[in-house]
N, C-alpha and C positions, 0 to 999 in steps of 0.2 A: 165638573164631580156634584154627580148625581145621587141626594142623600135621602133613603126610602126614610119614612115614616118613623118603623120601628129604628133603624139604625139610630131616625136625630134621637127618640128618645133614651135611647143606650147613650149615647155620649153624649147626651144633658147631664142624665146621673151619675156617669163616668167623669164628667167633669167637676159638679158638684161634690163627688165626694174630693178630688183632690183639690179644691178651691179650701174646700174644709180643715181635713188634713195639713194642708200649709198655712194655712190660719192657724191651724190648734183649736180650732173652734168644737165643742159640744155641740149634738144636735141640738139643745136649747139654745145656745146663743146662734148657729145658724143662724135658727127660727125667727131670732128679734133681730138682727141683722138682717136678713132679707125681706122681713111682714109678713116670712109663713106661717102657717102654723105647725109645730112639732110634730103631728101627723103627719105632714105633708113632708118633713123631711125626713122620717120615720117610714114610709114608704117610699120614696126614691131609695133608701139605706137597703131596706130589704130587697127589694128590687133586682139592685148590683149587687149585694151579696149573691140571691138565685139566682143571677142571672137569664131574670126576666126581664121581658120588655114593659115596662113604664113610661106612657107619653103623658108627660104633664099637662095643661094648657099653656096655653098661652100667656095667661096674665103672672105664671108661676115662675114661666120662663124670660118673660123678662122685668120683673123682681130681681130674680137670682142677678145678670147680668145689669143691672142698675144697682146691689148693694157689692157687688165685687166688683165692679167697673169691670166688666168681660162683654166683650161685644155677642147680641144673639145671636149673629153669623160665627162667633170664633165655637159658643157654649152648643149650640149643632151639628156642626160642619167636625165636631170633634180635632181642633185643631190650637188645643187651649192650650200652652205652656207658661207652666207656672212654677219658676224656680230662682 
């Protein structure tokens, strides 16, 4: 399955939101857990709410994956199943 850059960005933002909510983390706690700034987490959250495309830097995706123990492929492809 081919995933376009815009679709990948939407999947990453959506999956980050799912992880944050399932883990019951605030934006600040998510930022601390992923070693990302609160502004990055807020931008991702805002893009998801407004249904805008947000294409994070690859280093951001790697930090999200490492901190949440989810593969980069699963974050990008939209195959995340956190339940």
